[in-house]
MOPAC internal coordinates of N, CA, C and O (Angstrom, degrees):
PM7 1SCF
backbone

  N    0.0000 0     0.00 0     0.00 0    0    0    0
  C    1.4306 1     0.00 0     0.00 0    1    0    0
  C    1.5977 1   109.20 1     0.00 0    2    1    0
  O    1.2310 1   119.66 1   146.95 1    3    2    1
  N    1.3239 1   118.25 1   -33.05 1    3    2    1
  C    1.4205 1   121.91 1   179.46 1    5    3    2
  C    1.6076 1   111.56 1   -72.25 1    6    5    3
  O    1.2310 1   120.26 1   145.74 1    7    6    5
  N    1.3022 1   117.12 1   -34.26 1    7    6    5
  C    1.4689 1   123.58 1   176.16 1    9    7    6
  C    1.4337 1   111.56 1   -63.24 1   10    9    7
  O    1.2310 1   120.69 1   140.14 1   11   10    9
  N    1.3615 1   116.29 1   -39.86 1   11   10    9
  C    1.4058 1   119.21 1   176.71 1   13   11   10
  C    1.5318 1   115.36 1   -66.24 1   14   13   11
  O    1.2310 1   121.28 1   138.54 1   15   14   13
  N    1.3229 1   115.16 1   -41.46 1   15   14   13
  C    1.4262 1   123.02 1   176.02 1   17   15   14
  C    1.5220 1   113.39 1   -63.96 1   18   17   15
  O    1.2310 1   120.35 1   142.95 1   19   18   17
  N    1.4147 1   116.94 1   -37.05 1   19   18   17
  C    1.4248 1   120.47 1   175.07 1   21   19   18
  C    1.5036 1   112.11 1   -67.64 1   22   21   19
  O    1.2310 1   119.74 1   139.21 1   23   22   21
  N    1.3759 1   118.11 1   -40.79 1   23   22   21
  C    1.3692 1   118.82 1   177.02 1   25   23   22
  C    1.5204 1   116.67 1   -63.64 1   26   25   23
  O    1.2310 1   123.45 1   143.81 1   27   26   25
  N    1.4192 1   110.99 1   -36.19 1   27   26   25
  C    1.4653 1   116.76 1   176.32 1   29   27   26
  C    1.4510 1   111.64 1   -64.76 1   30   29   27
  O    1.2310 1   119.53 1   133.71 1   31   30   29
  N    1.3423 1   118.51 1   -46.29 1   31   30   29
  C    1.3914 1   123.19 1  -178.06 1   33   31   30
  C    1.5338 1   115.53 1   -69.99 1   34   33   31
  O    1.2310 1   120.85 1   160.47 1   35   34   33
  N    1.3047 1   115.99 1   -19.53 1   35   34   33
  C    1.4471 1   124.42 1   178.44 1   37   35   34
  C    1.4286 1   109.14 1   -88.31 1   38   37   35
  O    1.2310 1   117.29 1   165.10 1   39   38   37
  N    1.2873 1   122.76 1   -14.90 1   39   38   37
  C    1.6010 1   129.25 1  -174.20 1   41   39   38
  C    1.5208 1   106.08 1   -72.94 1   42   41   39
  O    1.2310 1   120.55 1   -59.15 1   43   42   41
  N    1.2775 1   116.55 1   120.85 1   43   42   41
  C    1.5673 1   119.10 1   175.09 1   45   43   42
  C    1.5572 1   111.77 1   -58.48 1   46   45   43
  O    1.2310 1   122.74 1   150.69 1   47   46   45
  N    1.5018 1   112.36 1   -29.31 1   47   46   45
  C    1.4304 1   113.64 1  -176.16 1   49   47   46
  C    1.5220 1   107.21 1   -70.07 1   50   49   47
  O    1.2310 1   120.31 1   149.34 1   51   50   49
  N    1.3868 1   117.01 1   -30.66 1   51   50   49
  C    1.4470 1   119.45 1  -179.23 1   53   51   50
  C    1.6273 1   109.12 1   -61.65 1   54   53   51
  O    1.2310 1   124.11 1   130.18 1   55   54   53
  N    1.3353 1   109.71 1   -49.82 1   55   54   53
  C    1.4988 1   116.76 1   178.50 1   57   55   54
  C    1.5823 1   114.31 1   -58.79 1   58   57   55
  O    1.2310 1   120.53 1   140.41 1   59   58   57
  N    1.3808 1   116.60 1   -39.59 1   59   58   57
  C    1.3877 1   118.37 1   175.11 1   61   59   58
  C    1.6356 1   109.67 1   -63.70 1   62   61   59
  O    1.2310 1   121.73 1   136.78 1   63   62   61
  N    1.2641 1   114.29 1   -43.22 1   63   62   61
  C    1.4821 1   119.69 1  -176.31 1   65   63   62
  C    1.5330 1   107.16 1   -63.13 1   66   65   63
  O    1.2310 1   120.65 1   135.46 1   67   66   65
  N    1.2072 1   116.37 1   -44.54 1   67   66   65
  C    1.5717 1   122.10 1  -176.74 1   69   67   66
  C    1.5709 1   106.73 1   -61.79 1   70   69   67
  O    1.2310 1   122.30 1   134.75 1   71   70   69
  N    1.3982 1   113.20 1   -45.25 1   71   70   69
  C    1.5277 1   117.13 1  -177.85 1   73   71   70
  C    1.5710 1   107.65 1   -65.25 1   74   73   71
  O    1.2310 1   120.60 1   131.91 1   75   74   73
  N    1.3309 1   116.46 1   -48.09 1   75   74   73
  C    1.4606 1   118.21 1   176.88 1   77   75   74
  C    1.4175 1   119.24 1   -55.31 1   78   77   75
  O    1.2310 1   121.12 1   133.53 1   79   78   77
  N    1.3483 1   115.47 1   -46.47 1   79   78   77
  C    1.4780 1   124.97 1   178.08 1   81   79   78
  C    1.4501 1   110.68 1   -60.45 1   82   81   79
  O    1.2310 1   120.73 1   127.31 1   83   82   81
  N    1.3153 1   116.21 1   -52.69 1   83   82   81
  C    1.5829 1   119.90 1   179.03 1   85   83   82
  C    1.4981 1   107.05 1   -58.69 1   86   85   83
  O    1.2310 1   117.13 1   130.91 1   87   86   85
  N    1.3712 1   123.06 1   -49.09 1   87   86   85
  C    1.3824 1   118.29 1  -178.93 1   89   87   86
  C    1.5347 1   117.58 1   -54.81 1   90   89   87
  O    1.2310 1   122.80 1   136.88 1   91   90   89
  N    1.3656 1   112.23 1   -43.12 1   91   90   89
  C    1.4466 1   121.86 1   177.73 1   93   91   90
  C    1.6176 1   107.88 1   -59.86 1   94   93   91
  O    1.2310 1   121.67 1   134.47 1   95   94   93
  N    1.3128 1   114.40 1   -45.53 1   95   94   93
  C    1.4521 1   118.72 1  -176.18 1   97   95   94
  C    1.5415 1   111.00 1   -61.83 1   98   97   95
  O    1.2310 1   123.56 1   134.44 1   99   98   97
  N    1.3689 1   110.77 1   -45.56 1   99   98   97
  C    1.4600 1   117.38 1  -179.40 1  101   99   98
  C    1.6021 1   112.53 1   -61.55 1  102  101   99
  O    1.2310 1   122.98 1   136.14 1  103  102  101
  N    1.2951 1   111.90 1   -43.86 1  103  102  101
  C    1.5293 1   120.07 1   175.12 1  105  103  102
  C    1.4932 1   109.47 1   -54.34 1  106  105  103
  O    1.2310 1   120.65 1   121.97 1  107  106  105
  N    1.2861 1   116.35 1   -58.03 1  107  106  105
  C    1.4930 1   122.39 1  -175.33 1  109  107  106
  C    1.5826 1   107.72 1   -56.05 1  110  109  107
  O    1.2310 1   123.79 1   133.47 1  111  110  109
  N    1.3254 1   110.34 1   -46.53 1  111  110  109
  C    1.5664 1   110.64 1  -178.67 1  113  111  110
  C    1.5461 1   114.54 1   -62.60 1  114  113  111
  O    1.2310 1   120.64 1   142.20 1  115  114  113
  N    1.2926 1   116.39 1   -37.80 1  115  114  113
  C    1.4008 1   123.02 1   179.57 1  117  115  114
  C    1.5676 1   110.04 1   -64.64 1  118  117  115
  O    1.2310 1   120.68 1   134.82 1  119  118  117
  N    1.3590 1   116.30 1   -45.18 1  119  118  117
  C    1.4488 1   123.47 1  -176.79 1  121  119  118
  C    1.5753 1   105.17 1   -64.66 1  122  121  119
  O    1.2310 1   119.57 1   137.15 1  123  122  121
  N    1.3027 1   118.43 1   -42.85 1  123  122  121
  C    1.3408 1   120.23 1  -177.47 1  125  123  122
  C    1.6311 1   115.99 1   -72.73 1  126  125  123
  O    1.2310 1   123.32 1   146.28 1  127  126  125
  N    1.2923 1   111.24 1   -33.72 1  127  126  125
  C    1.5052 1   120.74 1   170.94 1  129  127  126
  C    1.4750 1   112.13 1   -63.10 1  130  129  127
  O    1.2310 1   121.08 1   134.07 1  131  130  129
  N    1.3792 1   115.54 1   -45.93 1  131  130  129
  C    1.4567 1   122.80 1   177.84 1  133  131  130
  C    1.5263 1   113.82 1   -64.26 1  134  133  131
  O    1.2310 1   119.75 1   154.35 1  135  134  133
  N    1.2427 1   118.07 1   -25.65 1  135  134  133
  C    1.4915 1   117.83 1   175.06 1  137  135  134
  C    1.4953 1   109.51 1   -79.21 1  138  137  135
  O    1.2310 1   117.99 1   141.27 1  139  138  137
  N    1.3071 1   121.44 1   -38.73 1  139  138  137
  C    1.4297 1   122.39 1   176.28 1  141  139  138
  C    1.4839 1   112.37 1   -69.18 1  142  141  139
  O    1.2310 1   121.16 1   128.85 1  143  142  141
  N    1.3737 1   115.39 1   -51.15 1  143  142  141
  C    1.4817 1   119.42 1   179.19 1  145  143  142
  C    1.5066 1   111.06 1   -57.50 1  146  145  143
  O    1.2310 1   119.85 1   134.93 1  147  146  145
  N    1.2818 1   117.90 1   -45.07 1  147  146  145
  C    1.4669 1   124.56 1   178.65 1  149  147  146
  C    1.4297 1   113.68 1   -51.57 1  150  149  147
  O    1.2310 1   124.13 1   128.34 1  151  150  149
  N    1.3738 1   109.68 1   -51.66 1  151  150  149
  C    1.5032 1   114.16 1   168.50 1  153  151  150
  C    1.3967 1   125.48 1   -53.13 1  154  153  151
  O    1.2310 1   121.37 1   135.51 1  155  154  153
  N    1.4198 1   114.98 1   -44.49 1  155  154  153
  C    1.3910 1   122.37 1   168.43 1  157  155  154
  C    1.4823 1   116.73 1   -62.31 1  158  157  155
  O    1.2310 1   121.34 1   141.47 1  159  158  157
  N    1.2851 1   115.04 1   -38.53 1  159  158  157
  C    1.5370 1   117.91 1   175.31 1  161  159  158
  C    1.5178 1   109.57 1   -65.74 1  162  161  159
  O    1.2310 1   120.94 1   148.42 1  163  162  161
  N    1.2425 1   115.80 1   -31.58 1  163  162  161
  C    1.5684 1   119.76 1  -179.86 1  165  163  162
  C    1.5465 1   104.94 1   -71.61 1  166  165  163
  O    1.2310 1   120.02 1   137.37 1  167  166  165
  N    1.2449 1   117.58 1   -42.63 1  167  166  165
  C    1.5283 1   120.47 1   177.82 1  169  167  166
  C    1.5321 1   110.34 1   -60.86 1  170  169  167
  O    1.2310 1   121.37 1   139.79 1  171  170  169
  N    1.3876 1   114.98 1   -40.21 1  171  170  169
  C    1.4416 1   116.10 1  -172.66 1  173  171  170
  C    1.6195 1   110.88 1   -78.18 1  174  173  171
  O    1.2310 1   122.00 1   152.27 1  175  174  173
  N    1.3633 1   113.78 1   -27.73 1  175  174  173
  C    1.5600 1   113.61 1  -168.57 1  177  175  174
  C    1.4577 1   107.17 1  -124.03 1  178  177  175
  O    1.2310 1   118.16 1   178.76 1  179  178  177
  N    1.1439 1   121.11 1    -1.24 1  179  178  177
  C    1.6056 1   117.73 1   171.77 1  181  179  178
  C    1.4019 1   118.32 1  -147.56 1  182  181  179
  O    1.2310 1   121.07 1  -118.07 1  183  182  181
  N    1.3466 1   115.56 1    61.93 1  183  182  181
  C    1.3540 1   128.76 1  -169.81 1  185  183  182
  C    1.5274 1   107.65 1   -66.48 1  186  185  183
  O    1.2310 1   119.80 1   146.16 1  187  186  185
  N    1.3859 1   117.99 1   -33.84 1  187  186  185
  C    1.4014 1   122.80 1  -174.31 1  189  187  186
  C    1.6045 1   110.30 1   -67.21 1  190  189  187
  O    1.2310 1   123.03 1   144.07 1  191  190  189
  N    1.2918 1   111.79 1   -35.93 1  191  190  189
  C    1.5227 1   114.47 1   179.57 1  193  191  190
  C    1.5321 1   108.58 1   -69.31 1  194  193  191
  O    1.2310 1   119.12 1   135.27 1  195  194  193
  N    1.2698 1   119.28 1   -44.73 1  195  194  193
  C    1.4347 1   125.64 1   175.74 1  197  195  194
  C    1.4773 1   116.90 1   -60.40 1  198  197  195
  O    1.2310 1   121.76 1   147.43 1  199  198  197
  N    1.3504 1   114.24 1   -32.57 1  199  198  197
  C    1.4522 1   114.40 1  -179.22 1  201  199  198
  C    1.4987 1   112.34 1   -93.73 1  202  201  199
  O    1.2310 1   119.36 1  -178.92 1  203  202  201
  N    1.3655 1   118.82 1     1.08 1  203  202  201
  C    1.4914 1   121.46 1   172.17 1  205  203  202
  C    1.5828 1   109.43 1   -62.54 1  206  205  203
  O    1.2310 1   119.98 1   -31.80 1  207  206  205
  N    1.2585 1   117.64 1   148.20 1  207  206  205
  C    1.3457 1   123.69 1  -174.64 1  209  207  206
  C    1.5131 1   104.13 1   -84.12 1  210  209  207
  O    1.2310 1   121.71 1   -30.26 1  211  210  209
  N    1.4227 1   114.34 1   149.74 1  211  210  209
  C    1.3700 1   120.40 1  -177.55 1  213  211  210
  C    1.5633 1   111.89 1   -66.27 1  214  213  211
  O    1.2310 1   121.34 1   135.65 1  215  214  213
  N    1.2252 1   115.04 1   -44.35 1  215  214  213
  C    1.5685 1   120.40 1   171.29 1  217  215  214
  C    1.3564 1   110.53 1  -142.11 1  218  217  215
  O    1.2310 1   116.95 1    -9.48 1  219  218  217
  N    1.3490 1   123.40 1   170.52 1  219  218  217
  C    1.4980 1   133.80 1  -175.81 1  221  219  218
  C    1.4402 1   112.72 1   -43.14 1  222  221  219
  O    1.2310 1   117.55 1   125.34 1  223  222  221
  N    1.2530 1   122.27 1   -54.66 1  223  222  221
  C    1.5018 1   123.71 1  -175.13 1  225  223  222
  C    1.5512 1   110.97 1  -102.14 1  226  225  223
  O    1.2310 1   118.57 1  -172.00 1  227  226  225
  N    1.2649 1   120.34 1     8.00 1  227  226  225
  C    1.4015 1   119.40 1   179.05 1  229  227  226
  C    1.4419 1   114.39 1   -79.61 1  230  229  227
  O    1.2310 1   120.42 1   -28.63 1  231  230  229
  N    1.4597 1   116.80 1   151.37 1  231  230  229
  C    1.4930 1   122.89 1   176.12 1  233  231  230
  C    1.4915 1   109.47 1   -94.96 1  234  233  231
  O    1.2310 1   118.74 1   161.89 1  235  234  233
  N    1.3862 1   120.01 1   -18.11 1  235  234  233
  C    1.3856 1   122.02 1  -179.23 1  237  235  234
  C    1.5470 1   112.92 1   -85.36 1  238  237  235
  O    1.2310 1   120.35 1   -42.36 1  239  238  237
  N    1.4866 1   116.93 1   137.64 1  239  238  237
  C    1.4025 1   126.46 1  -176.47 1  241  239  238
  C    1.5871 1   105.88 1   -90.56 1  242  241  239
  O    1.2310 1   124.35 1   -22.99 1  243  242  241
  N    1.2104 1   109.26 1   157.01 1  243  242  241
  C    1.5135 1   116.59 1   174.39 1  245  243  242
  C    1.5098 1   115.29 1   -55.39 1  246  245  243
  O    1.2310 1   120.23 1   156.81 1  247  246  245
  N    1.2377 1   117.17 1   -23.19 1  247  246  245
  C    1.5354 1   122.80 1  -178.29 1  249  247  246
  C    1.5684 1   111.21 1   -69.02 1  250  249  247
  O    1.2310 1   120.98 1   144.98 1  251  250  249
  N    1.2633 1   115.73 1   -35.02 1  251  250  249
  C    1.5329 1   118.22 1   177.65 1  253  251  250
  C    1.4421 1   110.87 1   -57.56 1  254  253  251
  O    1.2310 1   116.94 1   114.06 1  255  254  253
  N    1.2937 1   123.42 1   -65.94 1  255  254  253
  C    1.4098 1   125.38 1  -178.35 1  257  255  254
  C    1.5488 1   115.59 1   -54.05 1  258  257  255
  O    1.2310 1   121.11 1   147.41 1  259  258  257
  N    1.2617 1   115.48 1   -32.59 1  259  258  257
  C    1.4543 1   120.48 1  -174.65 1  261  259  258
  C    1.5515 1   103.48 1   -79.23 1  262  261  259
  O    1.2310 1   117.41 1   139.93 1  263  262  261
  N    1.2804 1   122.53 1   -40.07 1  263  262  261
  C    1.4074 1   124.73 1   174.92 1  265  263  262
  C    1.4796 1   109.25 1   -62.37 1  266  265  263
  O    1.2310 1   118.59 1   125.44 1  267  266  265
  N    1.1937 1   120.30 1   -54.56 1  267  266  265
  C    1.5303 1   124.32 1   175.14 1  269  267  266
  C    1.5470 1   111.42 1   -49.25 1  270  269  267
  O    1.2310 1   123.27 1   137.71 1  271  270  269
  N    1.3406 1   111.34 1   -42.29 1  271  270  269
  C    1.5335 1   116.16 1   173.36 1  273  271  270
  C    1.2844 1   116.84 1   -61.64 1  274  273  271
  O    1.2310 1   118.04 1   139.52 1  275  274  273
  N    1.3158 1   121.34 1   -40.48 1  275  274  273
  C    1.4675 1   122.04 1   174.34 1  277  275  274
  C    1.4918 1   114.57 1   -61.80 1  278  277  275
  O    1.2310 1   120.28 1   140.38 1  279  278  277
  N    1.3131 1   117.08 1   -39.62 1  279  278  277
  C    1.5100 1   124.12 1   179.27 1  281  279  278
  C    1.4234 1   105.19 1   -65.31 1  282  281  279
  O    1.2310 1   117.22 1   128.85 1  283  282  281
  N    1.4066 1   122.89 1   -51.15 1  283  282  281
  C    1.4416 1   122.72 1  -174.60 1  285  283  282
  C    1.5891 1   104.36 1   -66.05 1  286  285  283
  O    1.2310 1   118.89 1   142.64 1  287  286  285
  N    1.2894 1   119.73 1   -37.36 1  287  286  285
  C    1.5530 1   118.71 1  -175.91 1  289  287  286
  C    1.4867 1   107.25 1   -59.26 1  290  289  287
  O    1.2310 1   118.94 1   137.53 1  291  290  289
  N    1.2924 1   119.64 1   -42.47 1  291  290  289
  C    1.4440 1   117.77 1  -174.87 1  293  291  290
  C    1.5067 1   112.40 1   -78.65 1  294  293  291
  O    1.2310 1   117.80 1   152.03 1  295  294  293
  N    1.2991 1   121.80 1   -27.97 1  295  294  293
  C    1.3988 1   128.26 1   166.27 1  297  295  294
  C    1.4930 1   106.99 1   -53.32 1  298  297  295
  O    1.2310 1   120.22 1   124.61 1  299  298  297
  N    1.3772 1   117.18 1   -55.39 1  299  298  297
  C    1.5265 1   112.91 1  -175.92 1  301  299  298
  C    1.5039 1   110.57 1   -64.92 1  302  301  299
  O    1.2310 1   120.19 1   143.89 1  303  302  301
  N    1.3833 1   117.24 1   -36.11 1  303  302  301
  C    1.4194 1   111.74 1  -177.52 1  305  303  302
  C    1.5431 1   113.02 1   -66.23 1  306  305  303
  O    1.2310 1   121.90 1   148.30 1  307  306  305
  N    1.4216 1   113.97 1   -31.70 1  307  306  305
  C    1.4983 1   116.77 1   176.96 1  309  307  306
  C    1.6212 1   106.40 1   -65.89 1  310  309  307
  O    1.2310 1   119.37 1   141.59 1  311  310  309
  N    1.3446 1   118.80 1   -38.41 1  311  310  309
  C    1.4387 1   115.15 1  -179.89 1  313  311  310
  C    1.4175 1   113.06 1   -67.67 1  314  313  311
  O    1.2310 1   119.83 1   145.25 1  315  314  313
  N    1.3800 1   117.92 1   -34.75 1  315  314  313
  C    1.5089 1   119.78 1  -176.45 1  317  315  314
  C    1.5881 1   103.41 1   -67.27 1  318  317  315
  O    1.2310 1   118.57 1   140.50 1  319  318  317
  N    1.3881 1   120.33 1   -39.50 1  319  318  317
  C    1.4382 1   119.82 1  -177.70 1  321  319  318
  C    1.3793 1   111.47 1   -66.86 1  322  321  319
  O    1.2310 1   119.53 1   134.09 1  323  322  321
  N    1.3902 1   118.50 1   -45.91 1  323  322  321
  C    1.5038 1   118.46 1   175.68 1  325  323  322
  C    1.5114 1   119.60 1   -62.77 1  326  325  323
  O    1.2310 1   122.55 1   142.69 1  327  326  325
  N    1.2605 1   112.71 1   -37.31 1  327  326  325
  C    1.4421 1   118.21 1   169.93 1  329  327  326
  C    1.5373 1   114.07 1   -60.30 1  330  329  327
  O    1.2310 1   119.54 1   135.32 1  331  330  329
  N    1.2955 1   118.49 1   -44.68 1  331  330  329
  C    1.4604 1   116.74 1   174.77 1  333  331  330
  C    1.4502 1   115.06 1   -70.01 1  334  333  331
  O    1.2310 1   118.34 1   143.44 1  335  334  333
  N    1.2546 1   120.78 1   -36.56 1  335  334  333
  C    1.3352 1   127.71 1   175.30 1  337  335  334
  C    1.5138 1   112.34 1   -59.58 1  338  337  335
  O    1.2310 1   119.22 1   134.73 1  339  338  337
  N    1.4177 1   119.10 1   -45.27 1  339  338  337
  C    1.3993 1   121.36 1  -179.51 1  341  339  338
  C    1.4373 1   116.42 1   -78.20 1  342  341  339
  O    1.2310 1   121.43 1   165.43 1  343  342  341
  N    1.3354 1   114.87 1   -14.57 1  343  342  341
  C    1.4963 1   114.02 1   175.75 1  345  343  342
  C    1.6203 1   113.44 1  -110.70 1  346  345  343
  O    1.2310 1   120.54 1   111.52 1  347  346  345
  N    1.2362 1   116.57 1   -68.48 1  347  346  345
  C    1.5145 1   115.25 1  -179.68 1  349  347  346
  C    1.5273 1   113.67 1   -71.49 1  350  349  347
  O    1.2310 1   118.94 1   136.92 1  351  350  349
  N    1.2199 1   119.63 1   -43.08 1  351  350  349
  C    1.5236 1   117.15 1  -179.97 1  353  351  350
  C    1.4417 1   113.58 1   -63.48 1  354  353  351
  O    1.2310 1   120.48 1   138.84 1  355  354  353
  N    1.4147 1   116.68 1   -41.16 1  355  354  353
  C    1.4447 1   120.28 1  -177.86 1  357  355  354
  C    1.4537 1   109.27 1   -72.43 1  358  357  355
  O    1.2310 1   117.35 1   142.36 1  359  358  357
  N    1.3263 1   122.65 1   -37.64 1  359  358  357
  C    1.4470 1   122.91 1   178.23 1  361  359  358
  C    1.5012 1   111.48 1   -67.73 1  362  361  359
  O    1.2310 1   118.04 1   145.44 1  363  362  361
  N    1.3847 1   121.34 1   -34.56 1  363  362  361
  C    1.4153 1   121.59 1   177.57 1  365  363  362
  C    1.5187 1   110.98 1   -72.02 1  366  365  363
  O    1.2310 1   122.24 1   141.66 1  367  366  365
  N    1.2055 1   113.32 1   -38.34 1  367  366  365
  C    1.5393 1   120.44 1   179.37 1  369  367  366
  C    1.5693 1   105.95 1   -64.20 1  370  369  367
  O    1.2310 1   117.97 1   131.27 1  371  370  369
  N    1.2830 1   121.47 1   -48.73 1  371  370  369
  C    1.4531 1   123.99 1   178.61 1  373  371  370
  C    1.5562 1   110.03 1   -58.96 1  374  373  371
  O    1.2310 1   119.44 1   135.38 1  375  374  373
  N    1.3205 1   118.67 1   -44.62 1  375  374  373
  C    1.4673 1   124.66 1   179.46 1  377  375  374
  C    1.5034 1   111.21 1   -60.13 1  378  377  375
  O    1.2310 1   118.85 1   136.81 1  379  378  377
  N    1.3040 1   119.79 1   -43.19 1  379  378  377
  C    1.5194 1   125.04 1  -178.81 1  381  379  378
  C    1.5920 1   103.54 1   -69.81 1  382  381  379
  O    1.2310 1   118.15 1   140.71 1  383  382  381
  N    1.2433 1   121.14 1   -39.29 1  383  382  381
  C    1.4376 1   122.07 1  -178.08 1  385  383  382
  C    1.5055 1   110.99 1   -63.36 1  386  385  383
  O    1.2310 1   123.15 1   129.59 1  387  386  385
  N    1.4200 1   111.58 1   -50.41 1  387  386  385
  C    1.5316 1   121.26 1  -178.64 1  389  387  386
  C    1.6452 1   107.58 1   -58.68 1  390  389  387
  O    1.2310 1   121.64 1   134.65 1  391  390  389
  N    1.2717 1   114.46 1   -45.35 1  391  390  389
  C    1.4365 1   116.21 1   177.75 1  393  391  390
  C    1.5068 1   114.49 1   -62.30 1  394  393  391
  O    1.2310 1   116.88 1   145.95 1  395  394  393
  N    1.1932 1   123.53 1   -34.05 1  395  394  393
  C    1.4831 1   130.27 1   176.40 1  397  395  394
  C    1.5514 1   109.57 1   -71.43 1  398  397  395
  O    1.2310 1   118.02 1   145.34 1  399  398  397
  N    1.2974 1   121.39 1   -34.66 1  399  398  397
  C    1.4879 1   121.20 1  -178.36 1  401  399  398
  C    1.5111 1   116.73 1   -81.76 1  402  401  399
  O    1.2310 1   121.16 1   176.10 1  403  402  401
  N    1.3599 1   115.38 1    -3.90 1  403  402  401
  C    1.4722 1   120.30 1   173.74 1  405  403  402
  C    1.5004 1   114.34 1   -74.32 1  406  405  403
  O    1.2310 1   120.10 1   180.00 1  407  406  405

């Protein structure tokens, strides 16, 4: 088992894979955090905009759909990451392990 692990960690494809996966994870985390922090900054600095009504006779303010949008956006980002992890990342990982077991 240790020999396979040594071969995997010595494989340049493994290092490329780890770097690519880490970059992707960091980008997704930054985009998700930007959405949340952007909403919080909007709450902190532009309350009037968020308090505005959606339409003339509406009870709902603009902040509600924006807040729901932020939550839905991060759910979609999570789904995108999980989909890529379960397809591309897993396939690459399996290929590297198979190559090391030869």
